[in-house]
TIVO-490701 format. One line per field, with one value per residue (C-alpha): x, y, z; residue number from 1. Coordinates in nm, 4 decimals, decimal comma. Each point is the difference from the previous one (the first is absolute). Layout:
BEGIN
X c(X;...);
Y c(Y;...);
Z c(Z;...);
num c(NUM;...);
REM end
This chain:
BEGIN
X c(-0,2749;-0,1712;-0,0700;-0,3690;-0,1571;0,0370;-0,3476;0,1305;0,1039;0,3378;-0,1543;0,0227;-0,2660;-0,1640;0,1982;0,3222;-0,1135;0,1423;0,3446;-0,0206;-0,1172;0,3274;0,2389;-0,1130;0,3176;-0,1075;-0,2522;0,2574;0,2482;-0,2596;-0,0849;0,3704;0,0076;-0,2956;0,1703;0,3033;-0,2105;0,0617;-0,2687;-0,2679;-0,0967;-0,2730;0,0628;-0,2051;-0,1508;-0,1007;-0,1352;-0,2100;-0,1328;-0,0904;-0,2009;-0,1876;-0,0750;-0,1226;-0,2606;-0,1037;-0,0522;-0,1926;-0,1322;0,0410;0,0097;0,3163;0,1767;-0,1100;0,1289;0,3412;0,0444;0,1787;-0,1774;0,1904;-0,0808;-0,3688;-0,0020;0,1708;-0,2423;-0,3027;0,1153;0,0670;-0,3522;-0,1601;0,1838;-0,0884;-0,3634;-0,0055;0,1681;-0,2638;-0,2805;0,1321;0,0207;-0,3700;-0,0155;0,0238;0,2995;-0,2213;-0,2964;0,1476;0,2087;0,3507;0,3147;0,2807;0,3583;-0,0963;0,2902;-0,0660;0,2037;0,0721;0,0551;0,2012;-0,3175;-0,1083;-0,2647;-0,0209;-0,1163;0,0004;0,2013;0,3581;-0,0724;-0,3070;-0,0008;0,0369;0,0984;0,3177;0,2732;-0,0263;0,2342;-0,0741;-0,2104;-0,1095;-0,1728;-0,2510;-0,0767;-0,3590;-0,2009;-0,3544;-0,2296;-0,2370;-0,2676;0,0524;0,3264;0,1783;0,2399;0,1971;0,3359;0,1388;0,3601;0,1002;0,3423;0,0386;0,3397;0,1321;0,2126;-0,0436;-0,2002;-0,0754;-0,3449;-0,2830;0,0037;0,3600;0,0155;0,1138;-0,1251;-0,3508;-0,0123;0,1113;-0,2778;-0,2470;0,0996;-0,0614;-0,3361;-0,1121;0,0707;-0,1525;-0,3169;-0,0520;0,0190;0,0555;0,0292;0,2199;0,0766;0,3218;0,0737;0,3125;-0,0895;0,2848;-0,1473;0,3291;0,0811;-0,3162;-0,3190;-0,0339;0,1388;-0,2557;0,0067;-0,2473;0,0744;-0,2344;-0,0116;0,2500;0,2562;-0,0471;0,0476;0,3171;0,1300;-0,0619;0,1958;0,2862;-0,0048;0,0221;0,2874;0,1844;-0,0546;0,1557;0,2881;0,1102;0,0495;0,2636;0,3569;0,2855;-0,1988;0,2117;-0,1037;-0,1113;0,0810;-0,2291;-0,2175;-0,1926;0,3119;-0,1221;-0,2729;0,2083;0,1006;0,3095;0,1516;0,2269;0,2642;-0,1887;-0,0494;0,3305;-0,0736;-0,0570;0,2943;0,2292;-0,1241;0,1082;0,3446;0,0202;-0,0708;0,2731;0,2735;0,3483;0,0723;-0,0338;-0,0819;-0,3037;0,2301;0,1810;-0,3283;-0,1423;0,3096;-0,0068;-0,3655;0,0512;0,2962;-0,0857;-0,3807;-0,1574;-0,3768;-0,1081;0,2152;-0,1490;-0,3507;0,0768;0,1522;-0,2983;-0,2458;0,2116;0,0339;-0,3781;-0,0448;0,3033;-0,1663;-0,2963;0,2332;0,2029;-0,3145;-0,1360;0,3327;0,0170;-0,3592;0,0629;0,3232;-0,1777;-0,2795;0,2400;0,2148;-0,3071;-0,1282;0,3428;-0,0294;0,2944;0,0016;0,0801;0,2961;0,3233;0,1804;-0,3133;-0,2163;-0,2662;0,0978;-0,2493;-0,1545;0,1015;-0,2074;-0,2474;-0,1545;-0,3355;-0,2240;-0,3605;-0,1743;0,1279;-0,2369;0,1065;0,3643;-0,0075;-0,1961;0,2566;0,3145;-0,1231;-0,0256;0,3173;0,2426;0,3015;-0,1370;-0,2628;-0,1051;-0,1498;-0,2891;0,2281;0,2509;-0,2798;-0,1360;0,3470;0,0528;-0,3318;-0,1511;-0,3604;-0,0781;-0,2953;-0,0751;-0,0131;-0,2199;-0,2326;-0,0276;-0,0888;-0,2663;-0,1444;-0,0340;-0,1723;-0,2299;-0,0613;0,0702;0,2045;0,3680;0,0252;-0,2768;0,1711;0,3253;-0,1714;-0,1730;0,3258;0,1685;-0,2818;0,0139;0,3774;0,0650;0,3572;0,0989;0,0404;0,3103;0,0201;0,3088;0,1357;0,2348;0,3285;-0,0443;0,0274;0,1357;-0,2570;0,0446;-0,2062;-0,2804;0,0824;-0,2054;-0,2807;-0,0060;-0,1826;-0,2738;-0,1431;-0,2695;-0,2050;0,2106;0,3310;-0,1186;0,0497;0,2460);
Y c(-0,8690;0,3367;0,1977;0,0311;0,3357;0,2676;0,0784;0,3455;0,0755;0,1197;0,2800;0,0814;-0,1704;0,0495;-0,2854;0,1993;0,3278;-0,0647;-0,0489;0,2739;0,2593;-0,0467;-0,0732;0,1554;-0,1274;-0,3596;0,0251;0,0438;-0,2304;-0,2760;0,0309;-0,0396;-0,3107;-0,1504;0,0627;-0,1878;-0,2915;0,0881;0,0489;-0,1547;-0,3485;-0,2284;-0,2263;-0,2412;0,2803;0,2108;-0,3066;-0,0858;0,3553;-0,0115;-0,3206;0,1469;0,3226;-0,2031;-0,1773;0,3259;0,1386;-0,2941;-0,2095;-0,2881;-0,3676;-0,0599;0,2945;-0,1244;-0,3494;0,1408;0,1397;-0,1763;-0,0298;0,2989;0,2018;-0,0895;0,1276;0,3227;0,0469;-0,0662;0,2475;0,2643;-0,0421;0,0036;0,3146;0,1733;-0,1017;0,1534;0,3204;0,0440;-0,0779;0,2584;0,2462;-0,0554;-0,2449;-0,3700;-0,1403;-0,2201;0,2371;0,3072;0,0920;-0,1343;-0,0283;-0,2442;0,0325;0,3114;0,1963;0,3708;0,2482;0,3677;0,2102;0,3154;0,2090;-0,1192;-0,2470;-0,3589;-0,3008;-0,3789;-0,0459;0,1211;0,1713;0,1391;0,1741;0,3723;-0,0082;0,1435;-0,2572;-0,2110;0,0966;-0,2390;-0,2992;-0,1934;-0,3325;-0,0196;-0,3396;0,1023;0,3131;0,0281;0,2817;0,1445;0,2645;0,3757;-0,0004;-0,2315;-0,2867;-0,2446;-0,1526;-0,3157;-0,1113;-0,3530;-0,0789;-0,3749;-0,0128;0,0972;0,3015;0,3532;0,2528;0,3662;0,0426;0,1039;0,3683;0,0466;-0,2738;0,1572;-0,2936;0,0232;0,3776;-0,0365;-0,2539;0,2385;0,2727;-0,2383;-0,1222;0,3566;0,1008;-0,3141;-0,0245;0,3672;-0,0830;0,2849;-0,2190;-0,3088;-0,2533;-0,2008;-0,3155;-0,2101;-0,3637;-0,2134;-0,2889;-0,1118;0,3463;0,0811;0,1892;0,2016;0,3523;0,2518;0,3652;0,2404;0,2787;0,2816;0,1961;0,2642;-0,2620;-0,1880;0,3180;0,0844;-0,3550;0,0043;0,3242;-0,1428;-0,3193;0,1884;0,2043;-0,3160;-0,1698;0,3012;0,0112;-0,3626;0,0519;0,2698;-0,1031;-0,0111;-0,0678;-0,1076;-0,3273;0,0310;-0,3192;-0,1289;-0,2922;0,0370;-0,1349;-0,3444;0,0213;0,1559;-0,2219;0,2190;-0,0678;-0,2792;0,1294;0,2913;0,2650;0,1874;0,0776;-0,3588;-0,1130;0,2578;-0,0982;-0,3579;0,1287;0,1956;-0,3176;-0,1964;0,0369;-0,1026;-0,1690;-0,3727;-0,1499;0,0504;0,0784;0,2759;0,1545;-0,0115;0,1752;0,2605;0,0874;0,0072;0,2375;0,2158;0,0425;0,2759;0,0166;0,1832;-0,2256;-0,3089;0,1348;0,0554;-0,3435;-0,1695;0,1735;-0,0939;-0,3598;-0,0421;0,1073;-0,2016;-0,3173;0,0585;0,0674;-0,3125;-0,2123;0,1389;-0,0624;-0,3582;-0,0718;0,1445;-0,1988;-0,3257;0,0729;0,0661;-0,3063;-0,2256;0,1419;-0,0279;0,3725;0,1537;0,2714;-0,2484;0,1079;-0,1579;-0,2241;-0,0824;-0,3102;-0,1599;-0,2640;-0,2549;0,0971;-0,1764;-0,2992;0,0494;-0,2388;0,0460;-0,2114;0,0191;-0,1740;0,0488;-0,2533;-0,2845;0,1039;-0,0317;-0,3263;-0,1632;0,1353;-0,0718;-0,3761;-0,0302;-0,2185;0,2077;0,3552;-0,0390;0,3653;0,1317;0,2427;0,2507;-0,0160;0,0395;0,3071;0,1495;-0,0444;0,1509;0,3444;0,0957;0,2879;0,1779;0,2051;-0,3225;-0,1705;0,3012;0,0102;-0,3715;0,0278;0,3161;-0,1717;-0,3037;0,1839;0,3155;0,2004;0,3146;-0,0528;0,2742;-0,1698;-0,3380;0,1542;0,1421;-0,3309;-0,1956;0,2500;-0,0464;-0,3809;-0,0418;0,2717;-0,0272;-0,2536;0,2921;0,2115;0,3521;0,1806;0,2225;-0,0472;0,1884;0,3726;0,1041;0,3207;0,2399;0,3503;0,2623;0,1128;-0,2662;-0,2904;0,0681;0,3425;0,2342;0,1567;0,2356;0,1639;-0,0565;0,2554;-0,1559;-0,3367;0,1062;0,2843);
Z c(-3,2046;-0,0385;0,3161;0,0927;-0,0887;0,2641;0,1413;0,0956;-0,3605;0,1238;0,2062;0,3712;0,2112;0,3368;0,1554;-0,0621;0,1553;0,3457;-0,1524;-0,2640;0,2509;0,1898;-0,2861;-0,3275;-0,1687;0,0551;-0,2863;-0,2749;0,1732;0,0317;-0,3717;-0,0740;0,2197;-0,1858;-0,3357;0,1305;0,1213;0,3641;0,2559;0,2121;-0,1171;0,1244;0,2969;0,2085;0,2085;-0,3001;-0,1815;0,3059;0,0195;-0,3689;0,0484;0,2958;-0,1886;-0,2966;0,2133;0,1666;-0,3503;-0,1515;0,2920;-0,2445;0,0994;-0,2011;0,1657;0,3440;-0,0777;-0,0896;0,3524;0,2841;0,3336;0,1376;-0,3112;0,0296;0,3547;-0,1034;-0,2907;0,2206;0,2628;-0,2655;-0,1358;0,3455;0,1041;-0,3268;0,0427;0,3489;-0,1236;-0,2692;0,2472;0,2485;-0,2893;-0,0634;-0,2908;-0,0836;-0,1840;-0,2196;-0,0227;-0,1657;-0,3024;0,0516;-0,2107;0,0790;-0,1222;-0,1918;-0,1498;-0,0566;-0,2035;0,0599;-0,3133;-0,0537;-0,0233;0,3467;-0,1118;0,1274;-0,2024;0,0252;-0,3205;-0,0622;-0,3316;-0,1705;-0,3370;0,0396;0,3680;0,1480;0,0785;0,3136;0,2845;0,2824;0,1018;0,3040;0,0511;0,2838;0,1524;0,0735;-0,0796;0,1330;-0,1102;0,2541;-0,0162;0,0158;-0,2012;0,2378;-0,0669;0,2124;-0,0975;0,1604;-0,0441;0,1048;0,1452;0,0407;0,1693;0,3400;-0,0917;0,1290;-0,2001;0,0532;0,1624;-0,2291;0,1020;-0,1196;-0,2627;-0,3273;-0,2091;0,1427;-0,0400;-0,3610;-0,0577;0,1651;-0,2484;-0,2905;0,1293;0,0727;-0,3600;-0,1473;0,2079;0,0814;0,3698;0,2468;0,3059;-0,0001;0,2703;-0,0387;0,1949;0,0350;0,0724;0,1336;0,2018;0,1529;0,1344;0,1930;-0,0805;-0,3231;-0,0214;-0,1291;-0,1068;-0,1614;-0,2492;-0,0923;-0,3249;0,1087;0,1046;-0,3277;-0,2060;0,1872;-0,0351;-0,3756;-0,0383;0,2019;-0,2052;-0,3312;0,1401;0,1064;-0,3379;-0,1749;0,2473;-0,0405;-0,3750;0,0530;-0,0921;0,2463;0,3169;0,2964;0,1690;0,3608;0,1925;0,2722;0,1017;-0,3279;-0,1811;0,1036;-0,2650;-0,2784;-0,2946;-0,0508;0,3399;-0,1305;-0,2398;-0,1591;0,2683;0,0469;0,3638;0,1136;-0,2134;0,1608;0,3428;-0,0661;-0,0989;0,3246;0,1950;-0,1769;0,2640;-0,1240;0,3333;-0,0560;0,3399;0,2253;0,2917;-0,1899;-0,1138;0,3539;0,1375;-0,2780;0,0635;0,3761;-0,0256;-0,3016;-0,0066;0,2072;0,0667;-0,3190;-0,2172;0,1641;-0,0613;-0,3692;-0,0515;0,1703;-0,2339;-0,3026;0,1198;0,0223;-0,3620;-0,1067;0,1320;-0,2320;-0,2920;0,0707;0,0330;-0,3289;-0,1766;0,1291;-0,1059;-0,3471;-0,0382;0,0945;-0,2444;-0,2870;0,0719;0,0191;-0,3298;-0,1680;-0,0667;-0,1915;0,2641;0,2799;0,2146;-0,1316;0,2449;0,2006;0,0046;0,2190;0,2538;0,1207;0,3325;0,3191;0,1027;0,2821;0,2498;0,1640;0,2205;-0,1163;0,2927;0,3542;0,1556;-0,2250;0,0301;0,3778;-0,0115;-0,2289;0,1669;0,3518;-0,0660;-0,2065;0,2027;-0,0980;0,0186;0,2761;-0,0083;0,3232;0,0238;0,1709;-0,2865;-0,2518;0,1778;0,0202;-0,3745;-0,1065;0,0188;-0,0632;-0,2337;0,1552;-0,3153;-0,2060;0,2576;0,0208;-0,3777;-0,0190;0,2705;-0,1559;-0,3385;0,1524;0,2413;-0,2120;0,3155;-0,0743;0,0710;0,2695;0,2005;-0,0382;0,1252;0,3082;0,0718;-0,0258;0,2314;0,2550;-0,0160;0,0072;0,2588;0,1386;-0,2675;-0,2390;0,0532;-0,1378;-0,1167;-0,2704;-0,2891;-0,0007;-0,0707;-0,3634;-0,1453;-0,1437;-0,1344;0,1825;-0,2299;-0,2580;-0,1272;-0,2395;-0,1546;0,2320;-0,2100;0,2513;-0,2105;-0,3107;-0,1837;0,1027;-0,1234;-0,3608;0,0270);
num c(1;2;3;4;5;6;7;8;9;10;11;12;13;14;15;16;17;18;19;20;21;22;23;24;25;26;27;28;29;30;31;32;33;34;35;36;37;38;39;40;41;42;43;44;45;46;47;48;49;50;51;52;53;54;55;56;57;58;59;60;61;62;63;64;65;66;67;68;69;70;71;72;73;74;75;76;77;78;79;80;81;82;83;84;85;86;87;88;89;90;91;92;93;94;95;96;97;98;99;100;101;102;103;104;105;106;107;108;109;110;111;112;113;114;115;116;117;118;119;120;121;122;123;124;125;126;127;128;129;130;131;132;133;134;135;136;137;138;139;140;141;142;143;144;145;146;147;148;149;150;151;152;153;154;155;156;157;158;159;160;161;162;163;164;165;166;167;168;169;170;171;172;173;174;175;176;177;178;179;180;181;182;183;184;185;186;187;188;189;190;191;192;193;194;195;196;197;198;199;200;201;202;203;204;205;206;207;208;209;210;211;212;213;214;215;216;217;218;219;220;221;222;223;224;225;226;227;228;229;230;231;232;233;234;235;236;237;238;239;240;241;242;243;244;245;246;247;248;249;250;251;252;253;254;255;256;257;258;259;260;261;262;263;264;265;266;267;268;269;270;271;272;273;274;275;276;277;278;279;280;281;282;283;284;285;286;287;288;289;290;291;292;293;294;295;296;297;298;299;300;301;302;303;304;305;306;307;308;309;310;311;312;313;314;315;316;317;318;319;320;321;322;323;324;325;326;327;328;329;330;331;332;333;334;335;336;337;338;339;340;341;342;343;344;345;346;347;348;349;350;351;352;353;354;355;356;357;358;359;360;361;362;363;364;365;366;367;368;369;370;371;372;373;374;375;376;377;378;379;380;381;382;383;384;385;386;387;388;389;390;391;392;393;394;395;396;397;398;399;400;401;402;403;404;405);
REM end
């Protein structure tokens, strides 16, 4: 089966800027991974996001019918938040010129167009696809980017993808004032930032500089949290591969490894191994996913000596009320209410979600109402502490310039 055409035409895109701005080497390494058939493949979450984006683009009945109930709620909230953003900006989402899922191309001579190649033009260098572009008056434009999952994203003011899209829209529409908004309904209110002409000019210069830099040979990979999004992290990037080798301790029992680390690792060495281990988990997960995909597809590149084993069976009760009613009257089991309560736990987030969907009351308000009604029946605690690196997490893009430099 032939691979679908690459909408990016093999060029860097705005969605990669956060990673490329921290690890310029990842551009050439990721292209190598793609040539080898390694990289990020679709999964249930990405497929769901694609369906939601398709409805937000078309508003078609068929696209709406393809959504699950949860996806419909996500899509509706995305649209409502975008509508409010545009209204606050001083326009109407359905009453002004708007483009949905519009890919724009930056050329070597600095021009921007909506097609990747036009006769007589310099070659294309870069592209970006905006979920929603709305044109306002007085050389203004607003860009909305939808995130349908629950992951963490850099806020709009330091979001390299959004700033890259702003550069493209500025060149395409002649806009000198651009508002960018990150809409992620399951992570709170939208994140919004505004860029004036001077900021856009500076960002464009920085972008062109970065695009030239990533094409240089012999760049050294810079590992970090951005490795999670790099197709080359599993088996192609020499840094992540070497880190896995460093973690492969020749000691063959957990007890021996625990004693070795306790006796031999000082503070700085522990800090280094923790950072490596976090990236190694992503690499291992990517390698396992790729191996499963190749085995299922009978790919010649499947790992020799490995196969897929059928998953363990699971058991789940689908109706607690009926379960208790049946077990309570069974002459052998005779389940008591106290035993039933002791065996069950109530998920407050799941309950809040169900009530919010039925009542159309925002989930935070439902949560507060439940807390008021249940009072002391709700106990509060904390999970066990987790290790975090000081200053780690998402790349800290402290200024507009740093976002693309």
